Every structure is written in C-alpha cells, then in structure tokens.
GUMI-887573 format. One line per field, with one value per atom (N, C-alpha, C, O, CB): atom name; residue in three letters; x, y, z; residue number from 1. Coordinates in nm, 2 decimals, decimal comma. Glycine has a CB too. Layout:
BEGIN
a = CA	... .
r = ALA	... .
px = X	... .
py = Y	... .
pz = Z	... .
k = NUM	... .
***
This chain:
BEGIN
a = N	CA	C	O	CB	N	CA	C	O	CB	N	CA	C	O	CB	N	CA	C	O	CB	N	CA	C	O	CB	N	CA	C	O	CB	N	CA	C	O	CB	N	CA	C	O	CB	N	CA	C	O	CB	N	CA	C	O	CB	N	CA	C	O	CB	N	CA	C	O	CB	N	CA	C	O	CB	N	CA	C	O	CB	N	CA	C	O	CB	N	CA	C	O	CB	N	CA	C	O	CB	N	CA	C	O	CB	N	CA	C	O	CB	N	CA	C	O	CB	N	CA	C	O	CB	N	CA	C	O	CB	N	CA	C	O	CB	N	CA	C	O	CB	N	CA	C	O	CB	N	CA	C	O	CB	N	CA	C	O	CB	N	CA	C	O	CB	N	CA	C	O	CB	N	CA	C	O	CB	N	CA	C	O	CB	N	CA	C	O	CB	N	CA	C	O	CB	N	CA	C	O	CB	N	CA	C	O	CB	N	CA	C	O	CB	N	CA	C	O	CB	N	CA	C	O	CB	N	CA	C	O	CB	N	CA	C	O	CB	N	CA	C	O	CB	N	CA	C	O	CB	N	CA	C	O	CB	N	CA	C	O	CB	N	CA	C	O	CB	N	CA	C	O	CB	N	CA	C	O	CB	N	CA	C	O	CB	N	CA	C	O	CB	N	CA	C	O	CB	N	CA	C	O	CB	N	CA	C	O	CB	N	CA	C	O	CB	N	CA	C	O	CB	N	CA	C	O	CB	N	CA	C	O	CB	N	CA	C	O	CB	N	CA	C	O	CB	N	CA	C	O	CB	N	CA	C	O	CB	N	CA	C	O	CB	N	CA	C	O	CB	N	CA	C	O	CB	N	CA	C	O	CB	N	CA	C	O	CB	N	CA	C	O	CB	N	CA	C	O	CB	N	CA	C	O	CB	N	CA	C	O	CB	N	CA	C	O	CB	N	CA	C	O	CB	N	CA	C	O	CB	N	CA	C	O	CB	N	CA	C	O	CB	N	CA	C	O	CB	N	CA	C	O	CB	N	CA	C	O	CB	N	CA	C	O	CB	N	CA	C	O	CB	N	CA	C	O	CB	N	CA	C	O	CB	N	CA	C	O	CB	N	CA	C	O	CB	N	CA	C	O	CB	N	CA	C	O	CB	N	CA	C	O	CB	N	CA	C	O	CB	N	CA	C	O	CB	N	CA	C	O	CB	N	CA	C	O	CB	N	CA	C	O	CB	N	CA	C	O	CB	N	CA	C	O	CB	N	CA	C	O	CB	N	CA	C	O	CB	N	CA	C	O	CB	N	CA	C	O	CB	N	CA	C	O	CB	N	CA	C	O	CB	N	CA	C	O	CB	N	CA	C	O	CB	N	CA	C	O	CB	N	CA	C	O	CB	N	CA	C	O	CB	N	CA	C	O	CB	N	CA	C	O	CB	N	CA	C	O	CB	N	CA	C	O	CB	N	CA	C	O	CB	N	CA	C	O	CB	N	CA	C	O	CB	N	CA	C	O	CB	N	CA	C	O	CB	N	CA	C	O	CB .
r = LEU	LEU	LEU	LEU	LEU	VAL	VAL	VAL	VAL	VAL	TYR	TYR	TYR	TYR	TYR	LEU	LEU	LEU	LEU	LEU	GLN	GLN	GLN	GLN	GLN	LYS	LYS	LYS	LYS	LYS	THR	THR	THR	THR	THR	TYR	TYR	TYR	TYR	TYR	THR	THR	THR	THR	THR	LEU	LEU	LEU	LEU	LEU	TYR	TYR	TYR	TYR	TYR	GLY	GLY	GLY	GLY	GLY	GLY	GLY	GLY	GLY	GLY	ILE	ILE	ILE	ILE	ILE	LEU	LEU	LEU	LEU	LEU	VAL	VAL	VAL	VAL	VAL	GLN	GLN	GLN	GLN	GLN	THR	THR	THR	THR	THR	GLY	GLY	GLY	GLY	GLY	THR	THR	THR	THR	THR	SER	SER	SER	SER	SER	ARG	ARG	ARG	ARG	ARG	PHE	PHE	PHE	PHE	PHE	TYR	TYR	TYR	TYR	TYR	PRO	PRO	PRO	PRO	PRO	PRO	PRO	PRO	PRO	PRO	SER	SER	SER	SER	SER	ASN	ASN	ASN	ASN	ASN	ALA	ALA	ALA	ALA	ALA	THR	THR	THR	THR	THR	LEU	LEU	LEU	LEU	LEU	ARG	ARG	ARG	ARG	ARG	GLN	GLN	GLN	GLN	GLN	ALA	ALA	ALA	ALA	ALA	TYR	TYR	TYR	TYR	TYR	LEU	LEU	LEU	LEU	LEU	ALA	ALA	ALA	ALA	ALA	VAL	VAL	VAL	VAL	VAL	GLY	GLY	GLY	GLY	GLY	THR	THR	THR	THR	THR	THR	THR	THR	THR	THR	PRO	PRO	PRO	PRO	PRO	SER	SER	SER	SER	SER	THR	THR	THR	THR	THR	GLY	GLY	GLY	GLY	GLY	ASN	ASN	ASN	ASN	ASN	THR	THR	THR	THR	THR	ARG	ARG	ARG	ARG	ARG	VAL	VAL	VAL	VAL	VAL	ASP	ASP	ASP	ASP	ASP	ILE	ILE	ILE	ILE	ILE	ILE	ILE	ILE	ILE	ILE	LYS	LYS	LYS	LYS	LYS	ASN	ASN	ASN	ASN	ASN	SER	SER	SER	SER	SER	ALA	ALA	ALA	ALA	ALA	SER	SER	SER	SER	SER	THR	THR	THR	THR	THR	LEU	LEU	LEU	LEU	LEU	ASN	ASN	ASN	ASN	ASN	ILE	ILE	ILE	ILE	ILE	VAL	VAL	VAL	VAL	VAL	ASN	ASN	ASN	ASN	ASN	VAL	VAL	VAL	VAL	VAL	GLN	GLN	GLN	GLN	GLN	VAL	VAL	VAL	VAL	VAL	GLY	GLY	GLY	GLY	GLY	SER	SER	SER	SER	SER	TYR	TYR	TYR	TYR	TYR	VAL	VAL	VAL	VAL	VAL	SER	SER	SER	SER	SER	SER	SER	SER	SER	SER	ILE	ILE	ILE	ILE	ILE	TYR	TYR	TYR	TYR	TYR	SER	SER	SER	SER	SER	MET	MET	MET	MET	MET	ALA	ALA	ALA	ALA	ALA	ASN	ASN	ASN	ASN	ASN	THR	THR	THR	THR	THR	PRO	PRO	PRO	PRO	PRO	LEU	LEU	LEU	LEU	LEU	LEU	LEU	LEU	LEU	LEU	THR	THR	THR	THR	THR	THR	THR	THR	THR	THR	ASP	ASP	ASP	ASP	ASP	TYR	TYR	TYR	TYR	TYR	LEU	LEU	LEU	LEU	LEU	THR	THR	THR	THR	THR	VAL	VAL	VAL	VAL	VAL	ASN	ASN	ASN	ASN	ASN	THR	THR	THR	THR	THR	VAL	VAL	VAL	VAL	VAL	ALA	ALA	ALA	ALA	ALA	GLY	GLY	GLY	GLY	GLY	SER	SER	SER	SER	SER	GLY	GLY	GLY	GLY	GLY	ALA	ALA	ALA	ALA	ALA	ALA	ALA	ALA	ALA	ALA	ASN	ASN	ASN	ASN	ASN	GLY	GLY	GLY	GLY	GLY	SER	SER	SER	SER	SER	LEU	LEU	LEU	LEU	LEU	VAL	VAL	VAL	VAL	VAL	ILE	ILE	ILE	ILE	ILE	VAL	VAL	VAL	VAL	VAL	TYR	TYR	TYR	TYR	TYR	THR	THR	THR	THR	THR	ILE	ILE	ILE	ILE	ILE	ASP	ASP	ASP	ASP	ASP	ASN	ASN	ASN	ASN	ASN	ASN	ASN	ASN	ASN	ASN	PRO	PRO	PRO	PRO	PRO	LEU	LEU	LEU	LEU	LEU	ALA	ALA	ALA	ALA	ALA .
px = 0,50	0,53	0,65	0,66	0,41	0,73	0,84	0,81	0,80	0,98	0,79	0,76	0,89	0,98	0,66	0,90	1,02	0,96	0,86	1,09	1,03	0,99	1,11	1,22	0,97	1,07	1,17	1,14	1,03	1,16	1,25	1,23	1,32	1,43	1,27	1,26	1,33	1,32	1,21	1,27	1,43	1,43	1,48	1,59	1,52	1,40	1,44	1,48	1,39	1,33	1,60	1,65	1,66	1,66	1,79	1,67	1,70	1,58	1,59	1,80	1,46	1,34	1,26	1,31	1,38	1,13	1,04	1,00	0,93	0,91	1,04	1,01	0,90	0,87	1,14	0,84	0,76	0,85	0,93	0,67	0,84	0,92	0,84	0,74	1,03	0,88	0,81	0,91	1,02	0,76	0,86	0,94	1,07	1,16	0,97	1,07	1,19	1,18	1,08	1,20	1,29	1,31	1,26	1,18	1,22	1,33	1,30	1,33	1,44	1,37	1,24	1,26	1,23	1,12	1,18	1,32	1,30	1,30	1,39	1,41	1,19	1,19	1,31	1,34	1,06	1,36	1,47	1,43	1,51	1,54	1,30	1,24	1,10	1,05	1,26	1,03	0,89	0,82	0,85	0,83	0,73	0,67	0,54	0,48	0,77	0,48	0,35	0,36	0,40	0,24	0,32	0,32	0,19	0,08	0,33	0,20	0,09	0,04	-0,08	0,12	0,13	0,09	0,21	0,32	0,04	0,17	0,27	0,22	0,10	0,30	0,32	0,29	0,40	0,51	0,26	0,38	0,47	0,49	0,41	0,43	0,61	0,64	0,72	0,80	0,72	0,69	0,76	0,83	0,79	0,66	0,94	1,01	0,95	0,97	1,15	0,88	0,81	0,66	0,64	0,88	0,57	0,43	0,38	0,42	0,35	0,30	0,25	0,15	0,07	0,18	0,16	0,07	-0,06	-0,16	0,15	-0,04	-0,16	-0,14	-0,03	-0,19	-0,24	-0,22	-0,15	-0,05	-0,15	-0,19	-0,13	0,00	0,02	-0,23	0,09	0,20	0,16	0,11	0,33	0,18	0,13	0,23	0,33	0,02	0,22	0,31	0,22	0,14	0,41	0,24	0,17	0,27	0,38	0,13	0,22	0,30	0,26	0,15	0,29	0,36	0,34	0,42	0,54	0,38	0,35	0,42	0,45	0,37	0,33	0,58	0,63	0,60	0,58	0,57	0,60	0,58	0,45	0,43	0,69	0,35	0,23	0,10	0,01	0,22	0,10	-0,02	0,00	0,09	-0,06	-0,09	-0,09	-0,16	-0,28	-0,16	-0,08	-0,14	-0,22	-0,32	-0,02	-0,17	-0,24	-0,18	-0,06	-0,24	-0,25	-0,20	-0,21	-0,31	-0,29	-0,09	-0,07	-0,05	0,03	0,05	-0,12	-0,12	-0,08	-0,12	-0,25	0,00	0,02	-0,07	-0,05	0,17	-0,16	-0,26	-0,19	-0,09	-0,38	-0,25	-0,21	-0,20	-0,30	-0,31	-0,09	-0,07	-0,02	0,00	-0,20	0,00	0,04	0,18	0,23	-0,05	0,25	0,38	0,38	0,48	0,47	0,27	0,27	0,13	0,03	0,29	0,13	0,01	-0,06	0,00	0,03	-0,18	-0,24	-0,16	-0,08	-0,39	-0,19	-0,13	-0,23	-0,35	-0,11	-0,17	-0,25	-0,24	-0,12	-0,22	-0,35	-0,34	-0,29	-0,32	-0,48	-0,21	-0,17	-0,23	-0,19	-0,01	-0,35	-0,43	-0,36	-0,39	-0,50	-0,26	-0,19	-0,14	-0,16	-0,28	-0,07	-0,02	0,10	0,20	0,03	0,09	0,20	0,32	0,30	0,16	0,44	0,56	0,65	0,69	0,63	0,70	0,80	0,93	0,94	0,77	1,04	1,17	1,20	1,29	1,28	1,12	1,13	1,04	1,05	1,10	0,96	0,87	0,95	1,05	0,74	0,90	0,96	0,85	0,75	1,08	0,88	0,80	0,87	0,99	0,75	0,80	0,85	0,75	0,64	0,89	0,79	0,69	0,70	0,80	0,72	0,58	0,57	0,54	0,46	0,46	0,61	0,59	0,54	0,58	0,72	0,46	0,41	0,41	0,35	0,27	0,48	0,48	0,37	0,34	0,62	0,31	0,21	0,29	0,41	0,13	0,23	0,30	0,35	0,29	0,20	0,48	0,54	0,62	0,71	0,44	0,60	0,67	0,78	0,86	0,57	0,79	0,88	1,03	1,11	0,87	1,06	1,20	1,23	1,34	1,22	1,13	1,15	1,19	1,20	1,03	1,21	1,25	1,12	1,02	1,36	1,13	1,02	1,07	1,17	0,96	0,99	1,02	0,90	0,79	1,05	0,93	0,83	0,86	0,98	0,83	0,77	0,79	0,69	0,57	0,77	0,75	0,67	0,67	0,78	0,72	0,56	0,56	0,53	0,43	0,45	0,63	0,63	0,64	0,71	0,74	0,57	0,60	0,65	0,63	0,48	0,72	0,78	0,69	0,74	0,90	0,56	0,47	0,40	0,30	0,36	0,46	0,41	0,27	0,25	0,51	0,19	0,06	0,07	-0,03	-0,04	0,18	0,20	0,23	0,24	0,30 .
py = 16,48	16,40	16,46	16,58	16,38	16,37	16,42	16,36	16,24	16,37	16,45	16,41	16,41	16,49	16,50	16,30	16,29	16,29	16,22	16,15	16,36	16,36	16,28	16,33	16,50	16,17	16,10	16,12	16,11	15,94	16,17	16,21	16,11	16,09	16,35	16,07	15,99	16,07	16,12	15,85	16,08	16,15	16,05	15,99	16,27	16,03	15,95	16,03	16,11	15,85	16,03	16,11	16,03	15,91	16,17	16,10	16,03	15,97	15,88	15,92	16,02	15,97	15,88	15,80	15,89	15,89	15,81	15,69	15,71	15,89	15,58	15,46	15,38	15,40	15,37	15,28	15,18	15,10	15,02	15,10	15,11	15,03	14,97	15,02	15,12	14,85	14,78	14,76	14,71	14,65	14,79	14,76	14,84	14,79	14,61	14,96	15,05	15,13	15,14	15,14	15,20	15,29	15,24	15,29	15,42	15,13	15,06	15,15	15,20	14,92	15,16	15,24	15,16	15,10	15,37	15,15	15,09	15,20	15,28	14,98	15,20	15,31	15,29	15,17	15,31	15,39	15,38	15,33	15,28	15,52	15,34	15,29	15,26	15,30	15,39	15,19	15,17	15,31	15,40	15,09	15,32	15,45	15,43	15,32	15,53	15,55	15,55	15,63	15,75	15,61	15,57	15,64	15,72	15,67	15,55	15,86	15,94	15,98	15,97	16,07	16,03	16,08	16,07	16,04	16,22	16,09	16,10	16,19	16,21	15,96	16,25	16,32	16,31	16,27	16,47	16,35	16,35	16,48	16,57	16,25	16,50	16,61	16,56	16,47	16,72	16,62	16,58	16,70	16,82	16,52	16,68	16,79	16,83	16,94	16,74	16,74	16,77	16,72	16,61	16,69	16,82	16,79	16,69	16,70	16,91	16,59	16,50	16,57	16,65	16,38	16,55	16,62	16,54	16,59	16,64	16,40	16,32	16,20	16,14	16,27	16,17	16,06	16,10	16,18	15,94	16,06	16,10	16,02	15,91	16,07	16,08	16,01	15,95	16,02	16,11	15,82	15,74	15,67	15,61	15,64	15,67	15,59	15,51	15,56	15,68	15,38	15,29	15,27	15,23	15,15	15,30	15,29	15,16	15,13	15,41	15,07	14,93	14,90	14,93	14,84	14,83	14,79	14,64	14,55	14,81	14,61	14,47	14,39	14,27	14,40	14,46	14,39	14,32	14,24	14,29	14,36	14,29	14,38	14,35	14,20	14,48	14,56	14,70	14,77	14,58	14,73	14,87	14,96	14,94	14,87	15,05	15,15	15,26	15,30	15,21	15,31	15,41	15,42	15,39	15,55	15,48	15,51	15,67	15,73	15,45	15,72	15,87	15,91	15,86	15,91	16,02	16,06	16,21	16,29	16,04	16,24	16,38	16,40	16,33	16,42	16,49	16,50	16,57	16,64	16,58	16,55	16,62	16,77	16,83	16,59	16,83	16,98	17,02	17,14	17,05	16,93	16,96	16,92	16,83	16,90	16,98	16,94	16,86	16,80	17,06	16,88	16,83	16,76	16,81	16,94	16,64	16,58	16,64	16,73	16,43	16,60	16,63	16,55	16,46	16,60	16,58	16,50	16,39	16,41	16,59	16,27	16,15	16,09	16,08	16,04	16,05	15,99	15,85	15,78	15,99	15,80	15,66	15,59	15,48	15,66	15,64	15,58	15,54	15,43	15,45	15,62	15,59	15,45	15,38	15,62	15,41	15,28	15,25	15,33	15,25	15,15	15,12	15,06	14,98	15,03	15,10	15,05	15,00	15,08	15,16	14,88	14,83	14,84	14,86	14,68	14,83	14,84	14,73	14,74	14,84	14,62	14,51	14,53	14,45	14,38	14,63	14,66	14,74	14,80	14,73	14,75	14,83	14,88	14,82	14,76	14,99	15,05	15,04	15,07	15,20	15,01	15,02	15,10	15,12	14,88	15,13	15,20	15,13	15,08	15,35	15,14	15,11	15,24	15,32	15,00	15,27	15,40	15,38	15,28	15,47	15,47	15,48	15,63	15,71	15,41	15,67	15,81	15,84	15,76	15,84	15,96	16,01	16,05	16,08	16,12	16,06	16,10	16,24	16,33	16,09	16,26	16,38	16,40	16,48	16,50	16,32	16,33	16,23	16,23	16,31	16,13	16,02	16,07	16,00	15,93	16,19	16,24	16,32	16,36	16,32	16,34	16,43	16,35	16,22	16,51	16,42	16,35	16,34	16,40	16,43	16,26	16,23	16,24	16,18	16,09	16,31	16,31	16,26	16,29	16,46	16,16	16,10	16,15	16,13	15,95	16,20	16,25	16,17	16,18	16,40	16,10	16,04	16,12	16,18	15,89	16,13	16,19	16,08	16,01	16,30	16,07	15,96	16,02	16,12	15,85	15,96	16,01	15,90	15,78	16,07	15,94	15,84	15,78	15,72	15,90	15,80	15,75	15,63	15,64	15,86	15,51	15,39	15,35	15,35	15,28	15,31	15,26	15,11	15,04	15,30	15,05	14,90	14,85	14,73	14,86 .
pz = -0,38	-0,49	-0,57	-0,58	-0,58	-0,62	-0,71	-0,85	-0,86	-0,66	-0,94	-1,08	-1,16	-1,15	-1,15	-1,24	-1,33	-1,47	-1,50	-1,30	-1,56	-1,70	-1,77	-1,77	-1,76	-1,83	-1,91	-2,05	-2,10	-1,87	-2,12	-2,26	-2,35	-2,32	-2,28	-2,46	-2,56	-2,69	-2,73	-2,58	-2,76	-2,89	-3,00	-2,98	-2,89	-3,10	-3,21	-3,33	-3,38	-3,25	-3,38	-3,49	-3,61	-3,61	-3,45	-3,73	-3,85	-3,92	-4,00	-3,83	-3,89	-3,95	-3,86	-3,78	-4,07	-3,87	-3,80	-3,89	-3,99	-3,75	-3,85	-3,92	-3,85	-3,74	-3,94	-3,92	-3,86	-3,78	-3,83	-3,96	-3,65	-3,56	-3,45	-3,41	-3,49	-3,40	-3,29	-3,18	-3,19	-3,35	-3,06	-2,94	-2,92	-2,86	-2,94	-2,96	-2,94	-2,82	-2,75	-3,07	-2,79	-2,68	-2,54	-2,48	-2,71	-2,50	-2,38	-2,26	-2,25	-2,37	-2,17	-2,05	-1,92	-1,91	-2,05	-1,83	-1,70	-1,59	-1,59	-1,66	-1,51	-1,40	-1,30	-1,27	-1,33	-1,25	-1,16	-1,02	-0,94	-1,14	-0,99	-0,87	-0,89	-1,00	-0,75	-0,80	-0,82	-0,83	-0,76	-0,70	-0,93	-0,96	-1,02	-1,04	-1,05	-1,06	-1,13	-1,25	-1,25	-1,03	-1,36	-1,49	-1,50	-1,50	-1,61	-1,51	-1,51	-1,65	-1,68	-1,43	-1,74	-1,87	-1,97	-1,93	-1,86	-2,09	-2,20	-2,31	-2,33	-2,26	-2,38	-2,50	-2,60	-2,57	-2,47	-2,72	-2,83	-2,89	-2,89	-2,94	-2,95	-3,04	-3,16	-3,15	-2,96	-3,27	-3,40	-3,46	-3,44	-3,50	-3,53	-3,59	-3,73	-3,77	-3,62	-3,79	-3,91	-3,90	-3,87	-4,03	-3,93	-3,91	-4,02	-4,13	-3,91	-3,98	-4,08	-4,17	-4,12	-4,01	-4,30	-4,40	-4,42	-4,45	-4,53	-4,42	-4,43	-4,34	-4,34	-4,58	-4,26	-4,16	-4,04	-4,05	-4,23	-3,92	-3,80	-3,78	-3,83	-3,68	-3,70	-3,65	-3,52	-3,43	-3,63	-3,51	-3,40	-3,32	-3,38	-3,45	-3,19	-3,10	-3,01	-2,93	-3,02	-3,00	-2,91	-2,79	-2,81	-2,97	-2,67	-2,55	-2,48	-2,45	-2,45	-2,47	-2,43	-2,30	-2,29	-2,54	-2,21	-2,08	-2,09	-2,13	-1,96	-2,07	-2,07	-2,19	-2,19	-1,95	-2,31	-2,44	-2,45	-2,53	-2,47	-2,36	-2,35	-2,36	-2,43	-2,23	-2,27	-2,26	-2,32	-2,28	-2,11	-2,42	-2,47	-2,38	-2,35	-2,62	-2,32	-2,22	-2,29	-2,24	-2,14	-2,40	-2,48	-2,61	-2,64	-2,40	-2,70	-2,84	-2,85	-2,84	-2,95	-2,87	-2,87	-3,01	-3,09	-2,78	-3,06	-3,19	-3,20	-3,12	-3,26	-3,30	-3,34	-3,47	-3,57	-3,37	-3,46	-3,57	-3,69	-3,68	-3,53	-3,81	-3,93	-3,91	-3,85	-4,05	-3,95	-3,93	-3,80	-3,78	-3,96	-3,70	-3,57	-3,54	-3,61	-3,46	-3,45	-3,40	-3,27	-3,23	-3,40	-3,19	-3,06	-3,04	-3,09	-2,95	-2,97	-2,94	-2,82	-2,75	-2,91	-2,79	-2,66	-2,55	-2,59	-2,66	-2,43	-2,32	-2,29	-2,27	-2,19	-2,30	-2,29	-2,15	-2,10	-2,39	-2,08	-1,95	-1,97	-2,07	-1,88	-1,87	-1,87	-1,76	-1,71	-1,86	-1,71	-1,61	-1,48	-1,42	-1,67	-1,44	-1,32	-1,31	-1,22	-1,20	-1,42	-1,43	-1,34	-1,34	-1,57	-1,25	-1,16	-1,24	-1,33	-1,05	-1,20	-1,26	-1,15	-1,06	-1,36	-1,16	-1,07	-1,14	-1,27	-1,03	-1,07	-1,14	-1,23	-1,32	-1,03	-1,23	-1,32	-1,44	-1,54	-1,25	-1,44	-1,56	-1,66	-1,62	-1,51	-1,78	-1,88	-1,98	-2,00	-1,95	-2,04	-2,14	-2,28	-2,28	-2,11	-2,38	-2,52	-2,60	-2,56	-2,58	-2,72	-2,81	-2,95	-3,00	-2,83	-3,02	-3,16	-3,23	-3,18	-3,19	-3,34	-3,41	-3,55	-3,62	-3,41	-3,59	-3,73	-3,77	-3,70	-3,75	-3,88	-3,92	-4,01	-4,11	-3,98	-4,00	-4,10	-4,22	-4,21	-4,04	-4,33	-4,45	-4,44	-4,39	-4,57	-4,48	-4,47	-4,34	-4,33	-4,48	-4,24	-4,11	-4,10	-4,00	-4,00	-4,19	-4,18	-4,18	-4,12	-4,30	-4,23	-4,23	-4,11	-4,09	-4,35	-4,02	-3,90	-3,78	-3,79	-3,87	-3,67	-3,55	-3,46	-3,49	-3,47	-3,36	-3,27	-3,13	-3,09	-3,30	-3,04	-2,90	-2,82	-2,85	-2,85	-2,73	-2,65	-2,50	-2,46	-2,66	-2,43	-2,29	-2,20	-2,22	-2,28	-2,10	-2,00	-1,87	-1,84	-1,97	-1,80	-1,67	-1,57	-1,58	-1,66	-1,48	-1,38	-1,24	-1,23	-1,41	-1,14	-1,01	-0,92	-0,95	-0,94	-0,81	-0,72	-0,62	-0,52	-0,66	-0,63	-0,54	-0,60	-0,66	-0,50	-0,58	-0,65	-0,60	-0,48	-0,63	-0,70	-0,66	-0,65	-0,61	-0,77	-0,70	-0,70	-0,56	-0,54	-0,79 .
k = 1	1	1	1	1	2	2	2	2	2	3	3	3	3	3	4	4	4	4	4	5	5	5	5	5	6	6	6	6	6	7	7	7	7	7	8	8	8	8	8	9	9	9	9	9	10	10	10	10	10	11	11	11	11	11	12	12	12	12	12	13	13	13	13	13	14	14	14	14	14	15	15	15	15	15	16	16	16	16	16	17	17	17	17	17	18	18	18	18	18	19	19	19	19	19	20	20	20	20	20	21	21	21	21	21	22	22	22	22	22	23	23	23	23	23	24	24	24	24	24	25	25	25	25	25	26	26	26	26	26	27	27	27	27	27	28	28	28	28	28	29	29	29	29	29	30	30	30	30	30	31	31	31	31	31	32	32	32	32	32	33	33	33	33	33	34	34	34	34	34	35	35	35	35	35	36	36	36	36	36	37	37	37	37	37	38	38	38	38	38	39	39	39	39	39	40	40	40	40	40	41	41	41	41	41	42	42	42	42	42	43	43	43	43	43	44	44	44	44	44	45	45	45	45	45	46	46	46	46	46	47	47	47	47	47	48	48	48	48	48	49	49	49	49	49	50	50	50	50	50	51	51	51	51	51	52	52	52	52	52	53	53	53	53	53	54	54	54	54	54	55	55	55	55	55	56	56	56	56	56	57	57	57	57	57	58	58	58	58	58	59	59	59	59	59	60	60	60	60	60	61	61	61	61	61	62	62	62	62	62	63	63	63	63	63	64	64	64	64	64	65	65	65	65	65	66	66	66	66	66	67	67	67	67	67	68	68	68	68	68	69	69	69	69	69	70	70	70	70	70	71	71	71	71	71	72	72	72	72	72	73	73	73	73	73	74	74	74	74	74	75	75	75	75	75	76	76	76	76	76	77	77	77	77	77	78	78	78	78	78	79	79	79	79	79	80	80	80	80	80	81	81	81	81	81	82	82	82	82	82	83	83	83	83	83	84	84	84	84	84	85	85	85	85	85	86	86	86	86	86	87	87	87	87	87	88	88	88	88	88	89	89	89	89	89	90	90	90	90	90	91	91	91	91	91	92	92	92	92	92	93	93	93	93	93	94	94	94	94	94	95	95	95	95	95	96	96	96	96	96	97	97	97	97	97	98	98	98	98	98	99	99	99	99	99	100	100	100	100	100	101	101	101	101	101	102	102	102	102	102	103	103	103	103	103	104	104	104	104	104	105	105	105	105	105	106	106	106	106	106	107	107	107	107	107	108	108	108	108	108	109	109	109	109	109	110	110	110	110	110	111	111	111	111	111	112	112	112	112	112	113	113	113	113	113	114	114	114	114	114 .
***
C-alpha cells in the first residue's frame, strides 16, 4: 500500500465556515484517518471540524480539546473515494483559538475499496 497524507492549512483565523477546503483524490482511493492541529489552543470549547463527503455525508467530527494543540487520530471507517468524490470541511473555533491557524491532515491509500 502507498499512503498519501494530504494536508490543508487555514491561516488568518479559524472562522465558522461551511464547505471549505475541497479535496478531490488523484485516483480512486480509501480514506483511512484524519487529525487536526491548531496554532492556538482553545481556552473554552473545542475547535471542531466536520469532515464531509460530497456535501452530503458527515464522515466524522474531529475535535481539538481545550488546552490541546493536536486532536486524536480519528478513523474515517475506510471510506471509499472515487476521483469524482470530494471532501469538504465545516469549521468551528473554540474560544481563544479563533485567531490561530488550523491544519487538517488526511491519510489516504491507493488501494480503493470502491
């Protein structure tokens, strides 16, 4: 298997956003996991990213907890991705983290389950 890590970085503050950071896989593949990192730790309330496939199915909700800079690694349940599929994210910043940056990392492999 060849694993690909696709990284998105959002600079200039974490805003409440819907459907941002669209990603199309370069070939049919399988989404394995995702995690987040933030430049400023949330002081109250988690920083949250909903990972969504084709603007329809929420695959998982990934959180950076209060006082942390990195989330746990979240399973994406071996979601099949075709080249016509895409991922987007909805973001919500915890208090104190809104001025920081956000990094989203997907782990994808080239062994499609679709």
